C-alpha positions as CSV (number, residue, x, y, z in Angstrom):
1,X,83.1,-68.2,56.4
2,X,79.9,-68.5,58.4
3,X,78.9,-71.9,59.8
4,X,75.3,-72.3,58.7
5,X,73.0,-75.1,59.8
6,X,69.9,-74.4,57.8
7,X,67.5,-71.7,56.4
8,X,63.8,-71.0,56.8
9,X,62.2,-68.8,54.2
10,X,59.0,-66.8,54.9
11,X,59.3,-67.2,58.6
12,X,56.8,-65.4,60.8
13,X,57.8,-66.3,64.3
14,X,61.3,-64.8,64.7
15,X,61.0,-61.1,64.5
16,X,58.7,-58.6,62.9
17,X,57.1,-59.3,59.5
18,X,58.1,-62.0,57.1
19,X,61.7,-63.1,57.5
20,X,64.5,-65.2,56.2
21,X,65.7,-67.1,59.3
22,X,69.3,-68.4,59.3
23,X,70.1,-71.0,61.8
24,X,73.8,-71.0,62.7
25,X,75.9,-73.9,64.0
26,X,77.3,-74.0,67.5
27,X,75.8,-73.2,70.9
28,X,77.4,-72.8,74.4
29,X,74.2,-73.6,76.2
30,X,72.8,-77.1,76.9
31,X,69.2,-76.4,77.4
32,X,67.3,-79.5,78.5
33,X,64.4,-78.7,76.1
34,X,66.5,-77.7,73.1
35,X,64.5,-78.2,69.9
36,X,67.6,-78.0,67.7
37,X,70.2,-80.3,69.4
38,X,71.8,-80.8,66.0
39,X,72.9,-77.2,66.1
40,X,74.8,-77.5,69.4
41,X,78.2,-78.8,68.3
42,X,80.4,-76.2,66.8
43,X,81.7,-78.8,64.3
44,X,79.4,-79.3,61.4
45,X,77.2,-77.0,59.5
46,X,78.0,-75.7,56.1
47,X,80.9,-73.2,55.8
48,X,79.2,-70.4,53.8
49,X,80.6,-67.3,52.1
50,X,78.9,-64.2,53.6
51,X,78.2,-63.0,50.0
52,X,76.1,-66.1,49.4
53,X,73.9,-65.1,52.4
54,X,73.7,-61.5,51.1
55,X,72.5,-62.8,47.7
56,X,69.9,-65.0,49.3
57,X,68.6,-62.2,51.5
58,X,68.4,-59.8,48.6
59,X,66.6,-62.3,46.5
60,X,63.9,-62.7,49.2
61,X,63.8,-59.0,50.0
62,X,60.6,-58.4,47.9
63,X,58.7,-60.7,50.4
64,X,59.9,-58.8,53.5
65,X,57.6,-55.8,53.1
66,X,58.2,-52.8,55.5
67,X,58.8,-54.8,58.6
68,X,60.5,-58.1,57.6
69,X,64.1,-59.0,57.1
70,X,66.7,-61.5,58.2
71,X,66.9,-63.2,61.6
72,X,70.0,-65.0,62.8
73,X,69.2,-67.8,65.2
74,X,70.9,-71.1,66.1
75,X,72.6,-72.4,67.8
76,X,74.0,-69.2,69.3
77,X,74.8,-66.5,66.7
78,X,77.2,-64.5,69.0
79,X,79.6,-67.4,69.0
80,X,80.4,-66.3,65.4
81,X,80.1,-62.5,66.1
82,X,83.5,-61.6,64.6
83,X,82.7,-63.4,61.3
84,X,79.1,-62.0,61.2
85,X,80.1,-58.3,61.5
86,X,81.1,-57.8,57.9
87,X,78.0,-59.7,56.8
88,X,75.8,-57.5,58.9
89,X,77.4,-54.4,57.4
90,X,76.6,-55.7,53.9
91,X,73.0,-56.4,54.8
92,X,72.6,-52.9,56.2
93,X,74.0,-51.5,53.0
94,X,71.3,-53.4,51.2
95,X,68.6,-51.9,53.4
96,X,67.8,-55.2,55.1
97,X,66.4,-55.3,58.7
98,X,68.4,-57.6,61.0
99,X,67.3,-59.5,64.1
100,X,69.5,-61.7,66.3
101,X,68.0,-64.4,68.5
102,X,70.5,-64.9,71.4
103,X,70.8,-66.3,74.9
104,X,72.8,-63.2,75.8
105,X,75.5,-65.1,77.6
106,X,78.5,-63.8,75.5
107,X,79.7,-60.2,75.6
108,X,82.8,-58.9,74.1
109,X,83.8,-56.1,71.7
110,X,82.8,-58.2,68.7
111,X,79.4,-58.9,70.2
112,X,78.8,-55.3,71.1
113,X,79.6,-54.2,67.5
114,X,77.3,-57.0,66.2
115,X,74.5,-55.8,68.4
116,X,75.1,-52.2,67.3
117,X,74.3,-53.3,63.7
118,X,71.2,-55.2,64.8
119,X,67.7,-53.7,64.6
120,X,66.1,-55.9,67.2
121,X,67.6,-58.4,69.7
122,X,65.4,-61.4,70.5
123,X,66.8,-62.0,74.0
124,X,66.0,-65.4,75.5
125,X,65.6,-65.4,79.2
126,X,65.5,-69.1,80.1
127,X,64.6,-68.5,83.8
128,X,65.1,-65.7,86.2
129,X,66.0,-67.9,89.2
130,X,69.8,-68.4,88.8
131,X,69.8,-71.9,90.2
132,X,67.0,-73.2,88.0
133,X,68.6,-71.4,85.0
134,X,71.8,-73.3,85.6
135,X,69.9,-76.6,86.0
136,X,68.2,-75.9,82.7
137,X,71.1,-74.6,80.6
138,X,74.3,-75.5,82.4
139,X,75.1,-71.8,82.7
140,X,74.3,-68.9,85.1
141,X,72.1,-66.2,83.9
142,X,74.1,-63.2,85.2
143,X,75.6,-62.3,81.9
144,X,72.3,-62.5,80.1
145,X,70.9,-60.0,82.6
146,X,74.0,-57.8,82.1
147,X,73.5,-58.0,78.3
148,X,69.9,-56.9,78.7
149,X,71.1,-53.9,80.7
150,X,73.7,-53.0,78.1
151,X,71.1,-53.2,75.3
152,X,68.8,-50.9,77.3
153,X,71.7,-48.4,77.8
154,X,72.5,-48.5,74.1
155,X,68.8,-48.1,73.2
156,X,68.7,-51.2,71.1
157,X,65.2,-52.7,70.9
158,X,64.6,-55.9,72.7
159,X,62.0,-58.6,72.3
160,X,62.2,-60.7,75.4
161,X,61.5,-64.4,74.9
162,X,60.5,-66.9,77.6
163,X,59.9,-70.6,77.0
164,X,57.2,-71.8,79.4
165,X,58.2,-75.3,80.5
166,X,55.8,-77.0,83.0
167,X,57.6,-77.7,86.2
168,X,60.7,-75.8,85.2
169,X,60.0,-72.2,84.2
170,X,56.3,-71.7,85.1
171,X,56.9,-70.7,88.7
172,X,54.8,-67.6,89.4
173,X,57.3,-66.1,91.8
174,X,60.0,-66.3,89.2
175,X,57.9,-64.8,86.5
176,X,57.0,-61.9,88.8
177,X,60.6,-61.4,89.9
178,X,61.5,-61.2,86.2
179,X,58.8,-58.6,85.7
180,X,59.9,-56.5,88.6
181,X,63.5,-56.6,87.3
182,X,62.7,-55.5,83.8
183,X,59.5,-53.4,84.3
184,X,61.4,-50.1,83.9
185,X,63.2,-51.1,80.7
186,X,62.1,-48.8,77.9
187,X,63.7,-50.8,75.1
188,X,61.8,-54.0,75.8
189,X,59.2,-53.6,73.1
190,X,57.5,-57.0,73.4
191,X,57.3,-60.1,75.5
192,X,57.0,-63.4,73.7
193,X,55.9,-66.5,75.7
194,X,57.0,-69.6,73.7
195,X,55.0,-72.7,74.6
196,X,57.0,-75.8,75.4
197,X,56.8,-78.5,72.8
198,X,58.4,-81.8,72.0
199,X,58.7,-81.3,68.2
200,X,62.5,-81.8,68.4
201,X,62.5,-84.7,70.7
202,X,62.9,-87.3,67.9
203,X,66.2,-85.7,66.9
204,X,67.9,-86.9,70.1
205,X,67.6,-90.5,69.3
206,X,69.1,-90.1,65.9
207,X,72.0,-88.2,67.5
208,X,72.5,-90.9,70.1
209,X,71.4,-88.5,72.9
210,X,68.8,-88.9,75.6
211,X,66.0,-86.3,75.7
212,X,66.1,-85.0,79.3
213,X,62.5,-83.8,79.6
214,X,60.8,-87.1,78.6
215,X,57.3,-87.1,80.1
216,X,57.0,-83.4,80.4
217,X,53.7,-82.5,78.6
218,X,53.1,-79.4,76.5
219,X,51.4,-76.5,78.2
220,X,47.7,-76.4,78.8
221,X,45.8,-73.3,77.6
222,X,45.2,-72.4,81.2
223,X,49.0,-72.4,81.9
224,X,49.6,-70.1,78.9
225,X,46.8,-67.8,79.9
226,X,48.1,-67.5,83.4
227,X,51.7,-66.8,82.3
228,X,50.4,-64.1,79.9
229,X,48.3,-62.5,82.7
230,X,51.4,-62.4,85.0
231,X,53.7,-60.9,82.4
232,X,50.9,-58.4,81.4
233,X,51.1,-56.9,85.0
234,X,54.6,-55.6,84.1
235,X,54.7,-55.2,80.3
236,X,52.1,-53.6,77.9
237,X,52.8,-56.0,74.9
238,X,52.7,-59.7,75.7
239,X,52.2,-62.4,73.1
240,X,52.0,-66.2,73.2
241,X,54.0,-67.1,70.1
């Protein structure tokens, strides 16, 4: 069974084309700006038969067109890698494109097999500076960088995603260091700058949690434009999502 938190049909922000986005339950990161804190705990969610997900994906396939498909997000999908592998195989049999949105912090044989069945990995780089990354997420970023290298070696397409949080991830030297690190990667097909927002802040109170970035304001257009200019020095395809 797959622990599913929720679904989003006709999604246009999580991978190419129009997509069915499946948010899974459980995450090993504790990002200060998490917009889905209700997906963090492994307990909860709806235990779902993989065939139910296949049926839902097939029913929505006419809307996918040539580029769309299914995106697994979360939460952190790789926490359920072993359970997802048979589902991914079934989706591939049905000719359905698969994306995985991941923090890249988990790597084992099951995750490797899961990624080998994935058409595009949406890899979240929270911050390049390891100390700031740990402050933001509670984890080091070394495995995420190693995952990126493994994906590059396996020739699996990557969309690199970067949340621009004022005062936390908008340091120009860190963005440029990230660019220098990844500039030679041939499998990074797109950079997505995700603007910081507080749309999930109200969830914290209902969960009895304190929102850690209270007072941090959303990005100005100037901040987003500057980040895009910096990333564009290293990568040909950069979008503000």
